[in-house]
N, C-alpha and C positions, 0 to 999 in steps of 0.2 A: 503495499500499499504506499502510495506515495505520500510525502508531507504534508500538500494539499489536502489530500483525501483526509488523513487521521485528524487536520482541523477541522475541517467540516463536520467531522463526525462525532466531536467533542464537543462544538458549538453549538450546533441543533439539537432540538429536544427529540424524543423518539416519540413522544406520546401526539396525538394530532390536535390541531391548535382550533379551539373553537370559537366562532366570530360569535357575538352578541350585538344585536342591533335594537334599540329601543325605541317606543315611540310612545307619544304622550295624548293619551286620548281622554274624552270626556269632558262631562262637566265636573269630575272629582280630579281629573288630571293624573291620572292612573298610568300607570308605568306600564306598558305591554310588549315583552321581551320575545326574540325570535334568535332562536340561537342553530348552527349550523356548523358543519366543516368542510373540507376540502371534497368530500364526495357529493356535497350539494342538498344531503337530506337535511331537513329541517323540524325544528318543534316550536312550535308558539305556545309560550306561557301567558296566564292571565290575559285574554284579549280582553280587551275594555273599549274596543271600536263599537260606535251605536251609529253614526250618522254612516249614509254613503258614500260621504267624503272621505271620511275615516278609513272605512272598508275597503275604499278604494286605491287609498293609499298604502294599505297596507298590501293588498293584492299586487299593486304595480311594482313593489320592492321584492316580492317574490318572484314574479316574472322577469323582471329586469336582471336578478343576480340568479335564474334559473333555478330555482328551489324547487328541492321535491317535498313537501309539507308530509311529514309520516306519523307524526303525534302531536294532541292537544292535552294541556296540563294546566290545574288549577291551583293555585299554592292553597287557595280558600274560596270560598262560593259567596262572599258579598257581593251586592250588585254592580259593583265599578272595575270588579274583576273578571264578570261573566256575560257583558253585554255580547261581547261578538263570539260566542261560546258556538250558536247556533248556525253563523254566518260561514265560520271556518269547520264544523264539521259537516256542514253541506256544501259547501266549496271545495274542499280537498278530500271528502268523504274518510275520514279519518277518526278515530275513537277520542272520547273526552277519558282522562285519568284523571281520580283526584281521591282523597280518603273517605271511608264509608260515613265517616260522621258529617260529613260535610252533605249527606243527602236532603235533608230537611232543611237547610238554609240555602241550598241551591232552588228547591222545589218553593220555598215562599217568595222567592225573587218577585216573580208574577204578580203576587198579591199586591206589594207596595210599589213596585217599579213607578207607577203614575204619580205617587207622590213626591218623587224625584224628578220630575218632568219628562219620564222615559216611557212615552205614549204607545209605543209600537214593540216592546219588548218580545223577543220570541224567547220561550224556554228550552231549555235543555236538559238532558240527564247523563249522568255518569254512566259510562259503558263498561271499567273495570275500577276496580278500589285499588289503591297505592298505600304503601307505607312505609316507616322508617325502617331500612335492611333492603328494601327493594332497591333495582337501577333502571335509570333510563338510558337506553342504548338508541343511537341515533350514527347513521354513518360509522365512522370509526370511533367516535367518541361516547361518552356516558357520562352520567351525573348520579351523585347519590343522593339519600334524603335523610331528612332530619327530623323527627315530629316535635313539632313546636306549639303546643294550643296558647291561649290566653286572650289574642283577639278573635280569635274563633278557634272551636274547641278542636276541629279536625287539621289546623294549619299546617302544612309541610314547607320543608324549604329544599332547595336542590342546589348541590354544590358538586364542585370539582377540584381536588385536592392537587392536582398536577398543575393545572391554570390557577389555583388559590382563589376561587372567587363563589359565590354565595346567592343565589337567585331569592330573596329572604321574604317576599311578600310583604306583609303588613306587620313584621314583627320589631323588626329595628330599624328606625332612619337616624339619617345625617341629625344630630344633636336632639334626636325624639325617640318615641316609642309607637305602635299602633296602638289605637283606642281601645279601651275596656270597656265602654259605657254600652257597648250593642248588643243585643242577646247572645246569650253564649259568652258572653267577654269576663275576665278575670285578672286582675291586676298581679295579684300575688303570684298566680300560673305564669303570666307573661314574662315576669322578670325573674322566674326559674326556669324558664326557657332560653330567655339571653344569656342569664350566667351560666347555665347546666350544658346547653348546647352551642349557643352562636359562641361565645365568649373561651369554649374548649377548643375554636379555631387558629389557627396561626396568626399574628398580629396583622399580617400581610394580606389576608384575604380581603378582597375588595367584594363589599355588599351593596347587590343592585337589588334596592327597596322598590316596594310597589307604589311608591309617591315619593317626587323630588331626586336630590340627586345624590350620586354615589357616595360611600364612605367606605371607610375601612373599618375592621374588627378593633385594631390597635386606637384607632383614635376615638371609637366609641368607648371603650374601656375608659379612656383617661379623662375626657371629658363631657360625656352624655349626661346632663344633669338629672336623669332619672335611673340609671342605673350602670353608674363610671363608678370602678373599684380603683380606681388611683388618680388621683388628681396633681402627679409627678410628672416630671418631663423625662 
């Protein structure tokens, strides 16, 4: 092997690179995520698209990048994270995966959607149940799962240890945490989920939250006013 070849082997990672594309959709400014690798296989997480313009924006990105949607996942099933479920399922003929505990919360969305100005909500059902210990596979990539209740009873988060990121839903935000005043929410449970699950990840993990900008585990450990464990630098 040449010197140049040896250098190339040592520099480049052996795991697939996961591309993460985010969209901000709906009146709740919810973050919808598309994840895909070099094979172009793609998963959709928490589609908050509701208007025809938002749905077209998502569709255009998928088409322009020649992506093959192979799965749809909900971290949890509050209204702002599921308004695009039916669209994705119908458009790409894929299954919806979420935790079994979220079934009644997804079912109830139709009954209160109009209270939030969502006048033409299309209901959806979970096709397969997932839980901590399961793995999401798409293309050559994979994600592992954490069960992190508190904001919602069946909340999951999806992470990759090689690339050090977590799609965290509404658990941990930049300088904030998920609401616990909604049905099924519990503040102590949420804080426990953050401390026992999120804060066990390496400080360098990037957190892709359900709302707002990205942050890191290390930053939130130090300065988050709701759950920081250290105020030192």
